[in-house]
Biopython code that builds the backbone (N, CA, C, O; Angstrom):
import numpy as np
from Bio.PDB.StructureBuilder import StructureBuilder

atoms = [
    (1, "MET", "N", (-54.499, 64.696, 125.992)),
    (1, "MET", "CA", (-55.904, 65.053, 125.993)),
    (1, "MET", "C", (-56.649, 64.172, 125.000)),
    (1, "MET", "O", (-56.080, 63.665, 124.033)),
    (2, "LYS", "N", (-57.932, 64.007, 125.269)),
    (2, "LYS", "CA", (-58.754, 63.185, 124.384)),
    (2, "LYS", "C", (-58.800, 63.750, 122.975)),
    (2, "LYS", "O", (-58.940, 63.007, 122.003)),
    (3, "ILE", "N", (-58.682, 65.057, 122.869)),
    (3, "ILE", "CA", (-58.781, 65.682, 121.555)),
    (3, "ILE", "C", (-57.654, 65.212, 120.639)),
    (3, "ILE", "O", (-57.835, 65.156, 119.422)),
    (4, "TYR", "N", (-56.485, 64.869, 121.207)),
    (4, "TYR", "CA", (-55.386, 64.364, 120.382)),
    (4, "TYR", "C", (-55.730, 63.009, 119.784)),
    (4, "TYR", "O", (-55.403, 62.734, 118.630)),
    (5, "GLY", "N", (-56.389, 62.164, 120.566)),
    (5, "GLY", "CA", (-56.821, 60.871, 120.035)),
    (5, "GLY", "C", (-57.835, 61.041, 118.921)),
    (5, "GLY", "O", (-57.789, 60.339, 117.910)),
    (6, "VAL", "N", (-58.752, 61.980, 119.115)),
    (6, "VAL", "CA", (-59.762, 62.248, 118.085)),
    (6, "VAL", "C", (-59.095, 62.866, 116.854)),
    (6, "VAL", "O", (-59.472, 62.557, 115.724)),
    (7, "ALA", "N", (-58.106, 63.738, 117.070)),
    (7, "ALA", "CA", (-57.387, 64.346, 115.942)),
    (7, "ALA", "C", (-56.622, 63.286, 115.156)),
    (7, "ALA", "O", (-56.599, 63.321, 113.925)),
    (8, "LEU", "N", (-55.997, 62.347, 115.860)),
    (8, "LEU", "CA", (-55.287, 61.261, 115.183)),
    (8, "LEU", "C", (-56.256, 60.420, 114.365)),
    (8, "LEU", "O", (-55.956, 60.034, 113.235)),
    (9, "LEU", "N", (-57.411, 60.141, 114.938)),
    (9, "LEU", "CA", (-58.428, 59.369, 114.231)),
    (9, "LEU", "C", (-58.922, 60.119, 112.994)),
    (9, "LEU", "O", (-59.120, 59.516, 111.939)),
    (10, "ALA", "N", (-59.121, 61.430, 113.122)),
    (10, "ALA", "CA", (-59.571, 62.238, 111.981)),
    (10, "ALA", "C", (-58.516, 62.259, 110.878)),
    (10, "ALA", "O", (-58.846, 62.167, 109.695)),
    (11, "PHE", "N", (-57.245, 62.381, 111.267)),
    (11, "PHE", "CA", (-56.169, 62.350, 110.272)),
    (11, "PHE", "C", (-56.151, 61.012, 109.542)),
    (11, "PHE", "O", (-56.006, 60.966, 108.321)),
    (12, "CYS", "N", (-56.299, 59.924, 110.295)),
    (12, "CYS", "CA", (-56.296, 58.595, 109.676)),
    (12, "CYS", "C", (-57.506, 58.414, 108.764)),
    (12, "CYS", "O", (-57.406, 57.769, 107.721)),
    (13, "PHE", "N", (-58.656, 58.985, 109.156)),
    (13, "PHE", "CA", (-59.834, 58.917, 108.298)),
    (13, "PHE", "C", (-59.576, 59.629, 106.973)),
    (13, "PHE", "O", (-59.896, 59.100, 105.908)),
    (14, "LEU", "N", (-59.000, 60.824, 107.036)),
    (14, "LEU", "CA", (-58.704, 61.568, 105.805)),
    (14, "LEU", "C", (-57.690, 60.821, 104.947)),
    (14, "LEU", "O", (-57.821, 60.772, 103.724)),
    (15, "PHE", "N", (-56.679, 60.239, 105.591)),
    (15, "PHE", "CA", (-55.695, 59.429, 104.869)),
    (15, "PHE", "C", (-56.388, 58.269, 104.156)),
    (15, "PHE", "O", (-56.138, 58.027, 102.975)),
    (16, "GLY", "N", (-57.250, 57.558, 104.864)),
    (16, "GLY", "CA", (-57.970, 56.427, 104.279)),
    (16, "GLY", "C", (-58.894, 56.854, 103.157)),
    (16, "GLY", "O", (-58.999, 56.168, 102.140)),
    (17, "LYS", "N", (-59.559, 57.975, 103.333)),
    (17, "LYS", "CA", (-60.469, 58.482, 102.309)),
    (17, "LYS", "C", (-59.711, 58.823, 101.027)),
    (17, "LYS", "O", (-60.169, 58.512, 99.927)),
    (18, "ILE", "N", (-58.558, 59.459, 101.174)),
    (18, "ILE", "CA", (-57.758, 59.829, 100.002)),
    (18, "ILE", "C", (-57.230, 58.583, 99.300)),
    (18, "ILE", "O", (-57.334, 58.467, 98.079)),
    (19, "VAL", "N", (-56.662, 57.651, 100.065)),
    (19, "VAL", "CA", (-56.119, 56.424, 99.467)),
    (19, "VAL", "C", (-57.234, 55.614, 98.818)),
    (19, "VAL", "O", (-57.059, 55.095, 97.716)),
    (20, "GLY", "N", (-58.382, 55.500, 99.493)),
    (20, "GLY", "CA", (-59.510, 54.751, 98.941)),
    (20, "GLY", "C", (-60.065, 55.373, 97.674)),
    (20, "GLY", "O", (-60.454, 54.658, 96.751)),
    (21, "THR", "N", (-60.105, 56.695, 97.618)),
    (21, "THR", "CA", (-60.585, 57.385, 96.421)),
    (21, "THR", "C", (-59.618, 57.187, 95.257)),
    (21, "THR", "O", (-60.042, 56.931, 94.130)),
    (22, "PHE", "N", (-58.317, 57.305, 95.533)),
    (22, "PHE", "CA", (-57.327, 57.062, 94.475)),
    (22, "PHE", "C", (-57.383, 55.622, 93.987)),
    (22, "PHE", "O", (-57.265, 55.371, 92.787)),
    (23, "LEU", "N", (-57.560, 54.677, 94.899)),
    (23, "LEU", "CA", (-57.664, 53.276, 94.500)),
    (23, "LEU", "C", (-58.906, 53.061, 93.640)),
    (23, "LEU", "O", (-58.858, 52.333, 92.649)),
    (24, "GLY", "N", (-60.014, 53.691, 94.013)),
    (24, "GLY", "CA", (-61.230, 53.600, 93.212)),
    (24, "GLY", "C", (-61.034, 54.148, 91.812)),
    (24, "GLY", "O", (-61.484, 53.548, 90.836)),
    (25, "GLN", "N", (-60.362, 55.288, 91.713)),
    (25, "GLN", "CA", (-60.086, 55.866, 90.397)),
    (25, "GLN", "C", (-59.156, 54.971, 89.587)),
    (25, "GLN", "O", (-59.311, 54.848, 88.372)),
    (26, "ALA", "N", (-58.187, 54.345, 90.260)),
    (26, "ALA", "CA", (-57.221, 53.493, 89.563)),
    (26, "ALA", "C", (-57.882, 52.267, 88.942)),
    (26, "ALA", "O", (-57.452, 51.792, 87.891)),
    (27, "ILE", "N", (-58.929, 51.754, 89.590)),
    (27, "ILE", "CA", (-59.596, 50.569, 89.040)),
    (27, "ILE", "C", (-60.888, 50.923, 88.315)),
    (27, "ILE", "O", (-61.644, 50.038, 87.916)),
    (28, "GLY", "N", (-61.139, 52.225, 88.145)),
    (28, "GLY", "CA", (-62.268, 52.656, 87.334)),
    (28, "GLY", "C", (-63.604, 52.696, 88.044)),
    (28, "GLY", "O", (-64.648, 52.579, 87.402)),
    (29, "ILE", "N", (-63.592, 52.859, 89.356)),
    (29, "ILE", "CA", (-64.836, 52.941, 90.126)),
    (29, "ILE", "C", (-64.979, 54.361, 90.646)),
    (29, "ILE", "O", (-64.034, 54.929, 91.195)),
    (30, "ASP", "N", (-66.159, 54.929, 90.472)),
    (30, "ASP", "CA", (-66.415, 56.285, 90.941)),
    (30, "ASP", "C", (-66.807, 56.228, 92.413)),
    (30, "ASP", "O", (-67.989, 56.290, 92.753)),
    (31, "GLY", "N", (-65.817, 56.111, 93.272)),
    (31, "GLY", "CA", (-66.105, 56.043, 94.700)),
    (31, "GLY", "C", (-64.879, 55.654, 95.498)),
    (31, "GLY", "O", (-63.778, 55.514, 94.965)),
    (32, "ASP", "N", (-65.100, 55.483, 96.780)),
    (32, "ASP", "CA", (-64.059, 55.146, 97.738)),
    (32, "ASP", "C", (-63.996, 53.627, 97.886)),
    (32, "ASP", "O", (-65.001, 52.991, 98.203)),
    (33, "VAL", "N", (-62.829, 53.049, 97.660)),
    (33, "VAL", "CA", (-62.657, 51.600, 97.767)),
    (33, "VAL", "C", (-61.738, 51.314, 98.952)),
    (33, "VAL", "O", (-60.525, 51.510, 98.865)),
    (34, "GLY", "N", (-62.306, 50.857, 100.038)),
    (34, "GLY", "CA", (-61.512, 50.459, 101.199)),
    (34, "GLY", "C", (-60.993, 51.589, 102.047)),
    (34, "GLY", "O", (-60.039, 51.400, 102.801)),
    (35, "GLY", "N", (-61.590, 52.759, 101.950)),
    (35, "GLY", "CA", (-61.102, 53.911, 102.702)),
    (35, "GLY", "C", (-61.119, 53.716, 104.200)),
    (35, "GLY", "O", (-60.171, 54.100, 104.883)),
    (36, "VAL", "N", (-62.181, 53.126, 104.725)),
    (36, "VAL", "CA", (-62.281, 52.896, 106.168)),
    (36, "VAL", "C", (-61.233, 51.876, 106.602)),
    (36, "VAL", "O", (-60.635, 52.013, 107.669)),
    (37, "GLY", "N", (-61.012, 50.868, 105.789)),
    (37, "GLY", "CA", (-59.980, 49.877, 106.109)),
    (37, "GLY", "C", (-58.589, 50.490, 106.132)),
    (37, "GLY", "O", (-57.801, 50.215, 107.038)),
    (38, "PHE", "N", (-58.281, 51.324, 105.134)),
    (38, "PHE", "CA", (-56.991, 52.009, 105.122)),
    (38, "PHE", "C", (-56.860, 52.925, 106.337)),
    (38, "PHE", "O", (-55.779, 53.047, 106.912)),
    (39, "ALA", "N", (-57.957, 53.566, 106.724)),
    (39, "ALA", "CA", (-57.933, 54.439, 107.898)),
    (39, "ALA", "C", (-57.623, 53.646, 109.161)),
    (39, "ALA", "O", (-56.830, 54.096, 109.988)),
    (40, "MET", "N", (-58.228, 52.486, 109.322)),
    (40, "MET", "CA", (-57.990, 51.679, 110.519)),
    (40, "MET", "C", (-56.565, 51.128, 110.547)),
    (40, "MET", "O", (-55.941, 51.080, 111.607)),
    (41, "VAL", "N", (-56.048, 50.714, 109.396)),
    (41, "VAL", "CA", (-54.658, 50.247, 109.341)),
    (41, "VAL", "C", (-53.715, 51.406, 109.665)),
    (41, "VAL", "O", (-52.746, 51.237, 110.406)),
    (42, "GLY", "N", (-54.001, 52.571, 109.112)),
    (42, "GLY", "CA", (-53.199, 53.756, 109.425)),
    (42, "GLY", "C", (-53.240, 54.101, 110.897)),
    (42, "GLY", "O", (-52.226, 54.487, 111.478)),
    (43, "LEU", "N", (-54.412, 53.963, 111.505)),
    (43, "LEU", "CA", (-54.548, 54.239, 112.938)),
    (43, "LEU", "C", (-53.732, 53.247, 113.763)),
    (43, "LEU", "O", (-53.098, 53.632, 114.745)),
    (44, "MET", "N", (-53.744, 51.985, 113.375)),
    (44, "MET", "CA", (-52.959, 50.986, 114.110)),
    (44, "MET", "C", (-51.463, 51.304, 114.027)),
    (44, "MET", "O", (-50.758, 51.252, 115.034)),
    (45, "PHE", "N", (-50.985, 51.632, 112.824)),
    (45, "PHE", "CA", (-49.569, 51.961, 112.678)),
    (45, "PHE", "C", (-49.215, 53.251, 113.424)),
    (45, "PHE", "O", (-48.178, 53.318, 114.083)),
    (46, "ALA", "N", (-50.064, 54.266, 113.324)),
    (46, "ALA", "CA", (-49.801, 55.533, 114.006)),
    (46, "ALA", "C", (-49.806, 55.353, 115.518)),
    (46, "ALA", "O", (-48.965, 55.920, 116.214)),
    (47, "GLN", "N", (-50.743, 54.571, 116.026)),
    (47, "GLN", "CA", (-50.813, 54.337, 117.465)),
    (47, "GLN", "C", (-49.572, 53.573, 117.944)),
    (47, "GLN", "O", (-49.014, 53.897, 118.992)),
    (48, "GLY", "N", (-49.145, 52.572, 117.190)),
    (48, "GLY", "CA", (-47.931, 51.834, 117.551)),
    (48, "GLY", "C", (-46.696, 52.709, 117.522)),
    (48, "GLY", "O", (-45.845, 52.626, 118.408)),
    (49, "TRP", "N", (-46.598, 53.551, 116.499)),
    (49, "TRP", "CA", (-45.458, 54.450, 116.377)),
    (49, "TRP", "C", (-45.432, 55.461, 117.520)),
    (49, "TRP", "O", (-44.379, 55.725, 118.099)),
    (50, "MET", "N", (-46.598, 56.028, 117.841)),
    (50, "MET", "CA", (-46.667, 57.000, 118.930)),
    (50, "MET", "C", (-46.371, 56.354, 120.279)),
    (50, "MET", "O", (-45.776, 56.987, 121.151)),
    (51, "THR", "N", (-46.778, 55.104, 120.458)),
    (51, "THR", "CA", (-46.497, 54.401, 121.708)),
    (51, "THR", "C", (-44.994, 54.172, 121.854)),
    (51, "THR", "O", (-44.445, 54.354, 122.941)),
    (52, "LYS", "N", (-44.322, 53.773, 120.772)),
    (52, "LYS", "CA", (-42.867, 53.564, 120.820)),
    (52, "LYS", "C", (-42.120, 54.851, 121.135)),
    (52, "LYS", "O", (-41.107, 54.832, 121.835)),
    (53, "LYS", "N", (-42.618, 55.965, 120.620)),
    (53, "LYS", "CA", (-41.980, 57.259, 120.864)),
    (53, "LYS", "C", (-42.307, 57.825, 122.249)),
    (53, "LYS", "O", (-41.694, 58.799, 122.686)),
    (54, "GLY", "N", (-43.272, 57.212, 122.933)),
    (54, "GLY", "CA", (-43.678, 57.709, 124.246)),
    (54, "GLY", "C", (-44.658, 58.867, 124.175)),
    (54, "GLY", "O", (-44.827, 59.592, 125.156)),
    (55, "TRP", "N", (-45.296, 59.050, 123.048)),
    (55, "TRP", "CA", (-46.226, 60.158, 122.852)),
    (55, "TRP", "C", (-47.671, 59.767, 123.117)),
    (55, "TRP", "O", (-48.554, 60.625, 123.091)),
    (56, "MET", "N", (-47.928, 58.497, 123.372)),
    (56, "MET", "CA", (-49.305, 58.032, 123.550)),
    (56, "MET", "C", (-49.683, 58.146, 125.027)),
    (56, "MET", "O", (-49.428, 57.237, 125.816)),
    (57, "LEU", "N", (-50.284, 59.255, 125.381)),
    (57, "LEU", "CA", (-50.733, 59.478, 126.751)),
    (57, "LEU", "C", (-52.046, 58.746, 126.995)),
    (57, "LEU", "O", (-52.734, 58.359, 126.051)),
    (58, "THR", "N", (-52.386, 58.563, 128.250)),
    (58, "THR", "CA", (-53.633, 57.881, 128.600)),
    (58, "THR", "C", (-54.835, 58.621, 128.029)),
    (58, "THR", "O", (-55.783, 57.997, 127.551)),
    (59, "GLU", "N", (-54.796, 59.943, 128.077)),
    (59, "GLU", "CA", (-55.915, 60.731, 127.554)),
    (59, "GLU", "C", (-56.057, 60.552, 126.044)),
    (59, "GLU", "O", (-57.169, 60.500, 125.518)),
    (60, "THR", "N", (-54.926, 60.459, 125.356)),
    (60, "THR", "CA", (-54.966, 60.237, 123.909)),
    (60, "THR", "C", (-55.565, 58.875, 123.604)),
    (60, "THR", "O", (-56.374, 58.742, 122.685)),
    (61, "LYS", "N", (-55.171, 57.855, 124.374)),
    (61, "LYS", "CA", (-55.739, 56.520, 124.202)),
    (61, "LYS", "C", (-57.243, 56.538, 124.439)),
    (61, "LYS", "O", (-57.999, 55.861, 123.742)),
    (62, "ASN", "N", (-57.676, 57.326, 125.438)),
    (62, "ASN", "CA", (-59.113, 57.410, 125.721)),
    (62, "ASN", "C", (-59.886, 58.007, 124.554)),
    (62, "ASN", "O", (-61.005, 57.579, 124.269)),
    (63, "GLY", "N", (-59.303, 58.987, 123.877)),
    (63, "GLY", "CA", (-59.960, 59.558, 122.705)),
    (63, "GLY", "C", (-60.098, 58.547, 121.582)),
    (63, "GLY", "O", (-61.121, 58.500, 120.900)),
    (64, "ILE", "N", (-59.062, 57.735, 121.393)),
    (64, "ILE", "CA", (-59.119, 56.696, 120.364)),
    (64, "ILE", "C", (-60.103, 55.610, 120.766)),
    (64, "ILE", "O", (-60.877, 55.138, 119.934)),
    (65, "LEU", "N", (-60.082, 55.206, 122.042)),
    (65, "LEU", "CA", (-61.002, 54.166, 122.516)),
    (65, "LEU", "C", (-62.460, 54.592, 122.384)),
    (65, "LEU", "O", (-63.322, 53.773, 122.065)),
    (66, "PHE", "N", (-62.734, 55.866, 122.628)),
    (66, "PHE", "CA", (-64.105, 56.360, 122.513)),
    (66, "PHE", "C", (-64.635, 56.132, 121.105)),
    (66, "PHE", "O", (-65.733, 55.604, 120.928)),
    (67, "TRP", "N", (-63.854, 56.530, 120.105)),
    (67, "TRP", "CA", (-64.317, 56.375, 118.730)),
    (67, "TRP", "C", (-64.224, 54.942, 118.251)),
    (67, "TRP", "O", (-64.970, 54.537, 117.360)),
    (68, "SER", "N", (-63.311, 54.161, 118.834)),
    (68, "SER", "CA", (-63.253, 52.742, 118.479)),
    (68, "SER", "C", (-64.529, 52.027, 118.896)),
    (68, "SER", "O", (-64.997, 51.124, 118.202)),
    (69, "SER", "N", (-65.092, 52.433, 120.033)),
    (69, "SER", "CA", (-66.349, 51.813, 120.470)),
    (69, "SER", "C", (-67.514, 52.222, 119.578)),
    (69, "SER", "O", (-68.533, 51.533, 119.535)),
    (70, "MET", "N", (-67.373, 53.322, 118.875)),
    (70, "MET", "CA", (-68.411, 53.780, 117.953)),
    (70, "MET", "C", (-68.238, 53.174, 116.558)),
    (70, "MET", "O", (-69.111, 53.325, 115.704)),
    (71, "TYR", "N", (-67.124, 52.494, 116.327)),
    (71, "TYR", "CA", (-66.757, 52.023, 114.993)),
    (71, "TYR", "C", (-67.790, 51.072, 114.399)),
    (71, "TYR", "O", (-68.224, 51.275, 113.265)),
    (72, "ILE", "N", (-68.193, 50.046, 115.133)),
    (72, "ILE", "CA", (-69.129, 49.047, 114.605)),
    (72, "ILE", "C", (-70.464, 49.680, 114.218)),
    (72, "ILE", "O", (-70.932, 49.436, 113.106)),
    (73, "PRO", "N", (-71.104, 50.483, 115.076)),
    (73, "PRO", "CA", (-72.369, 51.103, 114.639)),
    (73, "PRO", "C", (-72.213, 52.012, 113.425)),
    (73, "PRO", "O", (-73.107, 52.092, 112.583)),
    (74, "ILE", "N", (-71.076, 52.693, 113.339)),
    (74, "ILE", "CA", (-70.853, 53.571, 112.188)),
    (74, "ILE", "C", (-70.720, 52.749, 110.913)),
    (74, "ILE", "O", (-71.279, 53.115, 109.880)),
    (75, "ILE", "N", (-69.988, 51.643, 110.975)),
    (75, "ILE", "CA", (-69.819, 50.789, 109.797)),
    (75, "ILE", "C", (-71.150, 50.183, 109.380)),
    (75, "ILE", "O", (-71.442, 50.087, 108.188)),
    (76, "ILE", "N", (-71.955, 49.776, 110.348)),
    (76, "ILE", "CA", (-73.280, 49.228, 110.021)),
    (76, "ILE", "C", (-74.127, 50.290, 109.334)),
    (76, "ILE", "O", (-74.817, 49.999, 108.356)),
    (77, "ALA", "N", (-74.080, 51.513, 109.836)),
    (77, "ALA", "CA", (-74.847, 52.593, 109.211)),
    (77, "ALA", "C", (-74.337, 52.886, 107.803)),
    (77, "ALA", "O", (-75.125, 53.145, 106.893)),
    (78, "MET", "N", (-73.023, 52.843, 107.628)),
    (78, "MET", "CA", (-72.464, 53.082, 106.294)),
    (78, "MET", "C", (-72.861, 51.971, 105.334)),
    (78, "MET", "O", (-73.196, 52.231, 104.179)),
    (79, "ALA", "N", (-72.823, 50.739, 105.810)),
    (79, "ALA", "CA", (-73.188, 49.610, 104.950)),
    (79, "ALA", "C", (-74.658, 49.665, 104.566)),
    (79, "ALA", "O", (-75.031, 49.250, 103.469)),
    (80, "ALA", "N", (-75.490, 50.174, 105.460)),
    (80, "ALA", "CA", (-76.922, 50.260, 105.174)),
    (80, "ALA", "C", (-77.212, 51.258, 104.062)),
    (80, "ALA", "O", (-78.247, 51.170, 103.402)),
    (81, "THR", "N", (-76.308, 52.204, 103.851)),
    (81, "THR", "CA", (-76.541, 53.211, 102.814)),
    (81, "THR", "C", (-75.954, 52.813, 101.464)),
    (81, "THR", "O", (-76.134, 53.527, 100.478)),
    (82, "GLN", "N", (-75.267, 51.701, 101.410)),
    (82, "GLN", "CA", (-74.669, 51.268, 100.152)),
    (82, "GLN", "C", (-75.749, 50.770, 99.193)),
    (82, "GLN", "O", (-76.823, 50.342, 99.616)),
    (83, "ASN", "N", (-75.453, 50.830, 97.925)),
    (83, "ASN", "CA", (-76.381, 50.386, 96.903)),
    (83, "ASN", "C", (-76.210, 48.879, 96.710)),
    (83, "ASN", "O", (-75.340, 48.434, 95.961)),
    (84, "VAL", "N", (-77.046, 48.106, 97.391)),
    (84, "VAL", "CA", (-76.927, 46.648, 97.369)),
    (84, "VAL", "C", (-77.197, 46.101, 95.972)),
    (84, "VAL", "O", (-76.534, 45.160, 95.537)),
    (85, "LYS", "N", (-78.156, 46.676, 95.272)),
    (85, "LYS", "CA", (-78.478, 46.197, 93.927)),
    (85, "LYS", "C", (-77.280, 46.343, 92.996)),
    (85, "LYS", "O", (-76.994, 45.444, 92.206)),
    (86, "ALA", "N", (-76.584, 47.461, 93.085)),
    (86, "ALA", "CA", (-75.402, 47.667, 92.243)),
    (86, "ALA", "C", (-74.295, 46.686, 92.620)),
    (86, "ALA", "O", (-73.569, 46.201, 91.751)),
    (87, "ALA", "N", (-74.165, 46.397, 93.904)),
    (87, "ALA", "CA", (-73.133, 45.443, 94.334)),
    (87, "ALA", "C", (-73.434, 44.046, 93.812)),
    (87, "ALA", "O", (-72.533, 43.339, 93.362)),
    (88, "LEU", "N", (-74.694, 43.652, 93.873)),
    (88, "LEU", "CA", (-75.053, 42.320, 93.390)),
    (88, "LEU", "C", (-74.935, 42.215, 91.877)),
    (88, "LEU", "O", (-74.606, 41.152, 91.351)),
    (89, "SER", "N", (-75.199, 43.305, 91.180)),
    (89, "SER", "CA", (-75.080, 43.270, 89.723)),
    (89, "SER", "C", (-73.629, 43.431, 89.272)),
    (89, "SER", "O", (-73.339, 43.371, 88.077)),
    (90, "GLY", "N", (-72.711, 43.638, 90.231)),
    (90, "GLY", "CA", (-71.297, 43.765, 89.903)),
    (90, "GLY", "C", (-70.700, 42.472, 89.397)),
    (90, "GLY", "O", (-69.632, 42.474, 88.784)),
    (91, "GLY", "N", (-71.376, 41.375, 89.646)),
    (91, "GLY", "CA", (-70.949, 40.085, 89.104)),
    (91, "GLY", "C", (-69.708, 39.534, 89.755)),
    (91, "GLY", "O", (-69.569, 39.535, 90.978)),
    (92, "TRP", "N", (-68.802, 39.061, 88.910)),
    (92, "TRP", "CA", (-67.625, 38.344, 89.374)),
    (92, "TRP", "C", (-66.666, 39.217, 90.165)),
    (92, "TRP", "O", (-65.998, 38.724, 91.073)),
    (93, "VAL", "N", (-66.584, 40.491, 89.845)),
    (93, "VAL", "CA", (-65.662, 41.367, 90.573)),
    (93, "VAL", "C", (-66.076, 41.469, 92.037)),
    (93, "VAL", "O", (-65.239, 41.370, 92.934)),
    (94, "ALA", "N", (-67.371, 41.669, 92.274)),
    (94, "ALA", "CA", (-67.861, 41.756, 93.647)),
    (94, "ALA", "C", (-67.687, 40.430, 94.375)),
    (94, "ALA", "O", (-67.304, 40.408, 95.544)),
    (95, "LEU", "N", (-67.963, 39.337, 93.697)),
    (95, "LEU", "CA", (-67.804, 38.019, 94.305)),
    (95, "LEU", "C", (-66.337, 37.741, 94.625)),
    (95, "LEU", "O", (-66.020, 37.245, 95.706)),
    (96, "LEU", "N", (-65.449, 38.055, 93.695)),
    (96, "LEU", "CA", (-64.021, 37.841, 93.917)),
    (96, "LEU", "C", (-63.508, 38.687, 95.085)),
    (96, "LEU", "O", (-62.726, 38.208, 95.906)),
    (97, "ALA", "N", (-63.948, 39.934, 95.156)),
    (97, "ALA", "CA", (-63.529, 40.800, 96.263)),
    (97, "ALA", "C", (-63.988, 40.236, 97.599)),
    (97, "ALA", "O", (-63.234, 40.262, 98.572)),
    (98, "GLY", "N", (-65.206, 39.732, 97.659)),
    (98, "GLY", "CA", (-65.709, 39.144, 98.900)),
    (98, "GLY", "C", (-64.967, 37.887, 99.299)),
    (98, "GLY", "O", (-64.664, 37.686, 100.475)),
    (99, "VAL", "N", (-64.671, 37.038, 98.323)),
    (99, "VAL", "CA", (-63.952, 35.789, 98.615)),
    (99, "VAL", "C", (-62.527, 36.092, 99.080)),
    (99, "VAL", "O", (-62.056, 35.500, 100.051)),
    (100, "VAL", "N", (-61.844, 37.002, 98.401)),
    (100, "VAL", "CA", (-60.474, 37.352, 98.786)),
    (100, "VAL", "C", (-60.454, 37.991, 100.174)),
    (100, "VAL", "O", (-59.594, 37.675, 100.996)),
    (101, "ALA", "N", (-61.407, 38.891, 100.430)),
    (101, "ALA", "CA", (-61.456, 39.556, 101.733)),
    (101, "ALA", "C", (-61.792, 38.588, 102.857)),
    (101, "ALA", "O", (-61.494, 38.873, 104.018)),
    (102, "THR", "N", (-62.396, 37.466, 102.546)),
    (102, "THR", "CA", (-62.707, 36.463, 103.562)),
    (102, "THR", "C", (-61.570, 35.465, 103.729)),
    (102, "THR", "O", (-61.200, 35.133, 104.855)),
    (103, "LEU", "N", (-61.015, 34.988, 102.633)),
    (103, "LEU", "CA", (-59.996, 33.941, 102.701)),
    (103, "LEU", "C", (-58.625, 34.450, 103.143)),
    (103, "LEU", "O", (-57.918, 33.753, 103.871)),
    (104, "LEU", "N", (-58.244, 35.634, 102.723)),
    (104, "LEU", "CA", (-56.922, 36.145, 103.066)),
    (104, "LEU", "C", (-56.704, 36.236, 104.576)),
    (104, "LEU", "O", (-55.679, 35.754, 105.059)),
    (105, "PRO", "N", (-57.619, 36.830, 105.343)),
    (105, "PRO", "CA", (-57.409, 36.833, 106.800)),
    (105, "PRO", "C", (-57.382, 35.426, 107.396)),
    (105, "PRO", "O", (-56.637, 35.168, 108.342)),
    (106, "MET", "N", (-58.189, 34.520, 106.851)),
    (106, "MET", "CA", (-58.180, 33.149, 107.362)),
    (106, "MET", "C", (-56.817, 32.499, 107.130)),
    (106, "MET", "O", (-56.335, 31.750, 107.979)),
    (107, "LEU", "N", (-56.200, 32.778, 105.993)),
    (107, "LEU", "CA", (-54.892, 32.213, 105.698)),
    (107, "LEU", "C", (-53.787, 32.835, 106.552)),
    (107, "LEU", "O", (-52.747, 32.214, 106.769)),
    (108, "LEU", "N", (-54.006, 34.042, 107.027)),
    (108, "LEU", "CA", (-53.002, 34.720, 107.843)),
    (108, "LEU", "C", (-53.057, 34.344, 109.319)),
    (108, "LEU", "O", (-52.143, 34.691, 110.067)),
    (109, "VAL", "N", (-54.098, 33.648, 109.759)),
    (109, "VAL", "CA", (-54.236, 33.295, 111.178)),
    (109, "VAL", "C", (-53.032, 32.509, 111.698)),
    (109, "VAL", "O", (-52.513, 32.864, 112.757)),
    (110, "PRO", "N", (-52.553, 31.459, 111.012)),
    (110, "PRO", "CA", (-51.386, 30.739, 111.541)),
    (110, "PRO", "C", (-50.144, 31.628, 111.665)),
    (110, "PRO", "O", (-49.394, 31.518, 112.635)),
    (111, "LEU", "N", (-49.934, 32.495, 110.694)),
    (111, "LEU", "CA", (-48.787, 33.393, 110.747)),
    (111, "LEU", "C", (-48.907, 34.367, 111.914)),
    (111, "LEU", "O", (-47.950, 34.573, 112.661)),
    (112, "LEU", "N", (-50.080, 34.959, 112.067)),
    (112, "LEU", "CA", (-50.284, 35.925, 113.140)),
    (112, "LEU", "C", (-50.225, 35.275, 114.515)),
    (112, "LEU", "O", (-49.803, 35.914, 115.479)),
    (113, "SER", "N", (-50.639, 34.022, 114.622)),
    (113, "SER", "CA", (-50.608, 33.355, 115.925)),
    (113, "SER", "C", (-49.179, 33.061, 116.373)),
    (113, "SER", "O", (-48.936, 32.897, 117.569)),
    (114, "LYS", "N", (-48.236, 32.992, 115.444)),
    (114, "LYS", "CA", (-46.836, 32.747, 115.793)),
    (114, "LYS", "C", (-46.130, 34.005, 116.281)),
    (114, "LYS", "O", (-45.095, 33.909, 116.940)),
    (115, "ILE", "N", (-46.661, 35.164, 115.975)),
    (115, "ILE", "CA", (-45.980, 36.413, 116.301)),
    (115, "ILE", "C", (-45.817, 36.594, 117.808)),
    (115, "ILE", "O", (-44.736, 36.968, 118.263)),
    (116, "GLY", "N", (-46.851, 36.339, 118.581)),
    (116, "GLY", "CA", (-46.796, 36.595, 120.014)),
    (116, "GLY", "C", (-46.269, 35.452, 120.855)),
    (116, "GLY", "O", (-46.142, 35.601, 122.071)),
    (117, "LYS", "N", (-45.960, 34.319, 120.255)),
    (117, "LYS", "CA", (-45.500, 33.161, 121.023)),
    (117, "LYS", "C", (-44.045, 33.338, 121.450)),
    (117, "LYS", "O", (-43.217, 33.815, 120.674)),
    (118, "PRO", "N", (-43.739, 32.950, 122.695)),
    (118, "PRO", "CA", (-42.333, 33.005, 123.125)),
    (118, "PRO", "C", (-41.530, 31.902, 122.445)),
    (118, "PRO", "O", (-42.056, 30.833, 122.133)),
    (119, "LYS", "N", (-40.269, 32.174, 122.226)),
    (119, "LYS", "CA", (-39.387, 31.197, 121.591)),
    (119, "LYS", "C", (-38.975, 30.154, 122.619)),
    (119, "LYS", "O", (-38.613, 30.502, 123.742)),
    (120, "ASN", "N", (-39.026, 28.867, 122.245)),
    (120, "ASN", "CA", (-38.634, 27.784, 123.164)),
    (120, "ASN", "C", (-37.242, 27.308, 122.866)),
    (120, "ASN", "O", (-36.742, 26.403, 123.536)),
]
sb = StructureBuilder()
sb.init_structure("model")
sb.init_model(0)
sb.init_chain("A")
sb.init_seg("    ")
for serial, (resi, resn, name, xyz) in enumerate(atoms, 1):
    if name == "N":
        sb.init_residue(resn, " ", resi, " ")
    sb.init_atom(name, np.array(xyz, "f"), 0.0, 1.0, " ", f" {name:<3s}", serial, name[0])
structure = sb.get_structure()
C-alpha cells in the first residue's frame, strides 16, 4: 500500500532529523545540520534493503515516488525560510561547507561511473 511508502519516508525523516540535530549539537550549532540529507540517504538504503528482501511492493514504491516528486519544492521552501544573513556572516565555516559539499560529489563521479559498467 502507498501508506507503507509514506511510513518509510516518515521514519527516514525522523532518523535524519535526529542525526542532524545530534550533529548540530556536536559542532556547537543550535539546529539541524544535514537532516534532510541523512533522511534521503537512509531512504535509499532502506529502499535497497527492502527490495533485496522482496518487501518493496509496487504500491510501496508509489508512496515513495509520490513524496519524491514533492522533494524539490519542499527543499526550495525550506531553503527560503533559512536565515541567509546568518549564513553569510558565518564566514569561513559556511564557505568551507559549501566548497566541500560541491567538490566531494564531483570527485566521486569517476568512482560512481565505474560501479554500473560491465567487466570486460
